[in-house]
C-alpha positions as CSV (number, residue, x, y, z in Angstrom):
1,M,3.4,8.3,-28.1
2,V,-0.4,8.2,-27.8
3,V,-0.2,4.7,-26.2
4,G,2.3,6.1,-23.7
5,Q,-0.1,9.0,-22.9
6,Y,-3.0,6.6,-22.4
7,Y,-1.0,4.4,-20.1
8,M,0.4,7.3,-18.0
9,T,-3.1,8.7,-17.6
10,Q,-4.2,5.4,-16.0
11,I,-1.1,5.5,-13.7
12,N,-1.9,9.1,-12.7
13,A,-5.5,8.1,-11.6
14,E,-4.1,5.2,-9.5
15,L,-1.5,7.5,-7.9
16,G,-4.4,9.8,-7.0
17,V,-6.0,7.0,-4.9
18,I,-2.7,6.4,-3.1
19,S,-2.3,10.1,-2.4
20,E,-5.7,10.3,-0.9
21,G,-4.8,7.4,1.4
22,I,-1.7,9.2,2.7
23,S,-3.7,12.3,3.4
24,K,-5.8,10.4,5.9
25,I,-2.8,9.6,8.0
26,S,-2.3,12.2,10.7
27,D,0.3,12.1,13.4
28,F,2.1,15.3,14.5
29,Q,5.0,13.2,15.9
30,D,5.7,11.8,12.5
31,N,5.3,14.8,10.3
32,E,8.8,14.5,8.7
33,Y,8.2,11.0,7.5
34,R,4.7,11.7,6.3
35,S,5.8,14.8,4.4
36,R,8.5,12.8,2.6
37,V,6.0,10.1,1.6
38,F,3.5,12.7,0.4
39,S,6.3,14.6,-1.5
40,L,7.3,11.3,-3.2
41,V,3.8,10.6,-4.4
42,A,3.3,14.1,-5.6
43,H,6.5,14.1,-7.7
44,V,5.7,10.7,-9.2
45,K,2.1,11.9,-9.9
46,K,3.4,15.1,-11.6
47,I,5.4,13.0,-14.1
48,A,2.3,10.9,-14.9
49,E,0.1,13.9,-15.1
50,F,2.1,15.9,-17.7
51,Q,2.5,13.1,-20.1
52,V,2.0,15.1,-23.3
53,E,4.7,17.6,-22.6
54,I,7.1,14.9,-21.4
55,L,6.6,12.5,-24.3
56,E,6.7,15.1,-27.0
57,N,10.0,16.6,-25.7
58,N,12.8,14.1,-25.9
59,E,15.2,16.1,-23.7
60,L,12.5,16.5,-21.0
61,R,11.6,12.8,-21.4
62,L,15.2,11.7,-20.7
63,S,15.4,14.0,-17.6
64,K,12.3,12.5,-16.2
65,I,13.8,9.0,-16.6
66,G,16.7,10.1,-14.4
67,Q,14.2,11.7,-11.9
68,L,12.3,8.4,-11.7
69,D,15.5,6.6,-10.7
70,S,15.9,9.1,-7.8
71,L,12.3,8.7,-6.8
72,E,12.6,4.9,-6.9
73,E,15.6,5.1,-4.5
74,E,13.6,7.4,-2.2
75,S,10.7,5.1,-2.2
76,T,12.8,2.0,-1.4
77,Q,14.4,3.8,1.6
78,L,11.0,4.9,3.0
79,L,9.5,1.4,2.4
80,G,12.5,-0.1,4.2
81,Q,11.9,2.1,7.2
82,A,8.2,1.2,7.3
83,N,9.1,-2.5,7.1
84,L,11.6,-2.3,9.9
85,T,9.3,-0.3,12.1
86,L,6.5,-2.9,11.7
87,A,8.9,-5.7,12.3
88,G,9.9,-4.0,15.5
89,Y,6.4,-4.2,16.9
90,T,6.3,-7.9,16.4
91,K,9.1,-8.3,19.0
92,K,6.8,-7.2,21.8
93,K,5.7,-10.4,23.5
94,D,4.2,-9.5,26.9
95,L,1.8,-6.7,26.2
96,D,-1.3,-6.3,28.2
97,Y,-4.6,-5.4,26.4
98,T,-4.2,-1.6,26.9
99,A,-0.7,-1.6,25.5
100,Y,-1.8,-3.9,22.6
101,E,-4.7,-1.6,21.7
102,K,-2.4,1.4,21.7
103,D,0.2,-0.3,19.5
104,L,-2.6,-1.3,17.1
105,K,-3.2,2.4,16.2
106,E,0.5,3.0,15.6
107,I,0.9,-0.1,13.5
108,Q,-2.1,0.9,11.4
109,K,-0.3,4.1,10.5
110,W,2.8,2.3,9.4
111,Y,0.7,-0.4,7.7
112,M,-0.9,2.3,5.5
113,Y,2.5,3.8,4.7
114,Q,3.7,0.3,3.7
115,E,0.7,-0.2,1.4
116,S,1.1,3.2,-0.2
117,L,4.9,2.9,-0.8
118,I,4.8,-0.6,-2.4
119,G,2.1,0.7,-4.6
120,V,4.2,3.8,-5.6
121,L,7.1,1.5,-6.3
122,Y,5.0,-0.5,-8.8
123,K,3.8,2.7,-10.4
124,I,7.3,4.0,-10.8
125,S,8.3,0.8,-12.7
126,E,5.2,1.2,-15.0
127,L,6.0,4.9,-15.6
128,R,9.6,4.0,-16.5
129,Y,8.3,1.5,-19.1
130,A,5.9,4.1,-20.5
131,I,8.4,7.0,-20.7
132,H,11.0,4.7,-22.4
133,L,8.2,4.1,-25.0
134,G,8.8,0.4,-24.7
135,R,12.4,0.5,-25.8
136,I,13.6,-1.3,-22.7
137,S,12.2,-4.6,-21.5
138,R,9.6,-5.0,-18.8
139,E,12.1,-7.2,-16.9
140,Q,14.5,-4.3,-16.6
141,C,11.8,-1.9,-15.4
142,V,10.6,-4.2,-12.6
143,A,14.0,-5.5,-11.6
144,L,13.7,-4.2,-8.0
145,L,10.1,-5.2,-7.4
146,P,10.6,-8.9,-6.5
147,T,13.1,-8.0,-3.7
148,Y,11.0,-5.3,-2.1
149,T,7.8,-7.2,-2.6
150,Q,9.2,-10.2,-0.7
151,Q,10.3,-7.9,2.1
152,V,6.7,-6.6,2.4
153,I,5.4,-10.2,2.3
154,D,7.8,-11.3,5.0
155,T,6.9,-8.3,7.2
156,K,3.2,-9.0,6.8
157,E,3.7,-12.6,7.8
158,K,5.5,-11.6,11.0
159,L,2.7,-9.2,11.8
160,T,0.0,-11.8,11.1
161,N,1.8,-14.4,13.4
162,W,2.2,-11.7,16.1
163,H,-1.4,-10.8,16.0
164,N,-2.5,-14.4,16.2
165,D,-0.2,-15.1,19.2
166,T,-1.2,-11.9,21.0
167,T,-5.0,-12.3,20.5
168,R,-4.8,-15.9,21.6
169,R,-2.8,-15.0,24.8
170,L,-5.2,-12.1,25.6
171,N,-8.3,-14.2,24.9
172,I,-9.5,-11.8,22.2
173,D,-12.4,-13.0,20.0
174,T,-12.5,-10.8,16.9
175,E,-15.5,-12.6,15.5
176,E,-17.6,-11.8,18.5
177,G,-15.9,-8.5,19.2
178,R,-15.0,-9.3,22.8
179,R,-12.3,-10.4,25.1
180,K,-12.2,-12.4,28.4
181,R,-12.0,-10.3,31.5
182,N,-8.8,-10.6,33.5
183,G,-7.2,-9.4,36.8
184,F,-9.4,-7.4,39.2
185,D,-12.1,-6.9,36.5
186,R,-12.4,-10.7,36.3
187,A,-12.6,-11.1,40.0
188,I,-15.5,-8.8,40.6
189,H,-17.5,-10.5,37.8
190,L,-16.6,-14.0,38.9
191,I,-19.8,-14.8,40.7
192,P,-22.3,-13.0,38.4
193,S,-20.6,-14.8,35.4
194,I,-21.6,-18.1,36.9
195,F,-25.2,-17.3,36.2
196,K,-24.6,-15.2,33.0
197,D,-21.9,-16.5,30.8
198,E,-21.5,-13.2,28.7
199,L,-20.3,-11.4,31.9
200,K,-17.0,-13.3,31.5
201,Y,-16.3,-11.1,28.5
202,K,-15.8,-7.4,27.8
203,V,-16.8,-5.8,24.5
204,I,-14.0,-4.3,22.3
205,S,-14.6,-1.5,19.9
206,Q,-15.3,-2.2,16.2
207,D,-12.3,0.0,15.2
208,T,-10.0,-2.4,17.2
209,V,-11.6,-5.4,15.6
210,N,-11.1,-3.9,12.1
211,M,-7.5,-3.0,12.7
212,I,-6.7,-6.5,14.0
213,A,-8.4,-8.0,10.9
214,S,-6.7,-5.8,8.3
215,Q,-3.3,-6.1,9.9
216,S,-3.4,-9.8,10.2
217,T,-4.8,-10.6,6.7
218,V,-2.7,-13.1,4.8
219,H,-1.8,-11.6,1.4
220,K,-1.1,-14.0,-1.4
221,E,-0.4,-11.2,-3.9
222,I,0.7,-7.7,-3.0
223,H,0.2,-6.0,-6.3
224,Y,-0.6,-7.0,-9.8
225,C,2.4,-6.5,-12.1
226,D,1.5,-5.8,-15.7
227,T,3.9,-7.8,-17.9
228,S,2.2,-7.1,-21.3
229,D,4.1,-5.4,-24.1
230,L,1.8,-2.4,-24.7
231,Y,3.7,-1.0,-27.5
232,A,3.6,-4.2,-29.5
233,E,-0.2,-4.6,-29.2
234,D,-2.6,-3.7,-32.0
235,V,-4.5,-0.5,-31.3
236,Q,-7.0,1.8,-33.1
237,L,-6.4,5.5,-33.3
238,I,-9.5,7.7,-33.7
239,A,-9.2,11.2,-34.9
240,K,-12.0,13.6,-33.8
241,E,-12.2,17.4,-33.8
242,G,-8.4,17.7,-34.2
243,K,-7.7,15.2,-31.3
244,V,-6.3,11.7,-31.5
245,Y,-7.8,9.0,-29.2
246,Y,-6.3,5.6,-28.4
247,L,-8.6,2.6,-28.2
248,P,-7.1,-0.5,-26.7
249,E,-7.6,-3.8,-28.5
250,S,-9.7,-5.2,-25.6
251,K,-12.2,-2.3,-26.0
252,V,-12.3,-2.8,-29.8
253,D,-13.4,-6.4,-29.3
254,K,-16.4,-5.3,-27.3
255,L,-17.7,-2.8,-29.9
């Protein structure tokens, strides 16, 4: 039980980071989706936060296992919507720079949702293992993760390829933070640029550069999945002032 509490405390802290990330996303046109994601994280975090009451009450523990199943279903639906929305942007092939820059901001929002939701899905699988007190296998707890992780990877690859094609077509140089002038803008700078090469280019904002870089990053691993059998490992229990503390074996070795 103490091992379970320790593990759930770690999960709660990690969910706090995810929740903070979602709080930074603001879009009044998308409040319904945002509120569903925020509600999902809040409910998962609540289970991780009240680990003592849940693990000490078997009836409550079993009810939370059922709740985790519902929350997992909700998270997969929301993640699927984020993946489809991101994939939809990659079908736009003839954008000019203004439209591309506008879409970057929308993509960034859905990109953050995608990151948060796949993270929550991993935390749900870890919570399920903790609340079951190790009585079911890790394999059963993470059964859905490979499918949805692959969907995220596939979507990210589409997004990366789309960014590479678009920046190449629009002559965007993210390393230099600039793009080649085109159309009328290029025409009026044609003669001056003969004498000053940098006039062939127009500076783009650092925010734009950062969004292109983050959205087109190739991810070899989405999230680390802990496959260790926590309840089979050796631990030390330390009693102090009426409280029991759990010390992981890795910490013991360093003492």
